[in-house]
N, C-alpha and C positions, 0 to 999 in steps of 0.2 A: 739148267744153269751152268755157266762156265766159270772157271776160276777167274778172278779179276784181271790177272795178267795174261790170260789166254789170248786176248786180242792183240796185246803187245807182242807176244811170241809169234802169232800169225803174221803180223805186219813185218817183223824182223825177218822171218823166214822168206816171206815174199820178196823183200828187198834183196836178200842174199841171192835167191834164185834169179831175180832179174839181173843183178850185177854179174852173175855167171852166164848170162844169156840163155837161161833156162826159162824162156818166156811162158811156155805152157804151164809149167809148174808154178811159176809166179802168178799166173792168171788164176789157177785153181785156188791158191791160197788167198788171193785178193777177193775172189768171189765169195769164198767162205766167210772171210772177214766182213765183207759188205753185208751179207745176209744177217750176221750177228748184230752189227752196228745199226742197221736199218730197223731191226726189231726193237732197239732201245730208243733211237731218235732218228727218223729217216731224213731229217733236214739239218743234220749237224755238220760242222766243218770236217769232222772225221770222215763222214760219209762222202762229202765232196772230194776229199783227198783220195779215198779209196776208188771212187769212180774215175778220177783222173788216172790213177795207177792202172786200173783195168783198161782204160782207153789206150794207155801207153803200151800195155802188153798186147792188146789186139792189133795195134799199129805195127808193133815189132813182128807180129805173126802174119802181117799183110791181110788181116781181116778188117777191111776198111769200113764196112757198114756197121759192124759191131763197135769198132773204135769210135766212129762218129757218134753213135748212140751213147756210149759211156761218157765221152767228153762233153756232150750236150747235157747229160745228167749232172756232171761235175760243174758245168757253168751255171746251170739253173740254180743249184743249191749254193754254189760259191758266191754268185752275185747277191744272194739273199743273206749270207752270213758274214762275208768279208766286206771291209770298207771299199768304196770305189777306188780304183787304181791299184788295188792289192796285187802284188807280184804273182800270187797263186792264180788269180783270174787271167792275167796276161799270159802266163805260161801255158795254161790250158788252151787259151785262144790260139797261141802260136802252134801248138800241136794239132789243134782242130783244122787250122788253115793248111798245114802239111797234108793232113788226111784229105781235105777237099781238093788240093792240088793233085794228089795222086788219083783220087776218084774221078775227077772231072777233067784232068789233063790241062790245067791252067797254070 
């Protein structure tokens, strides 16, 4: 069991690492956070957000297959928990399209 604020601290540290362009560190923190959150509720909006962040990290690291997988996870959960047209869905879709453009050269 983790302290209730542990996930908030992990999220904050991941955001700080990402803002400092420390993408590998941010990815490790986000992966740890995702594992904890998925154990509680694998289909929550928090999990969708973390999958999005993981996808962004992978994209920044030019790991396009991993970025695609994470962003698709974020979309699958996000479309189930957010209302249609929610900005969080369209933001994830935009990043996913960037990944596809880089992957497939379109």
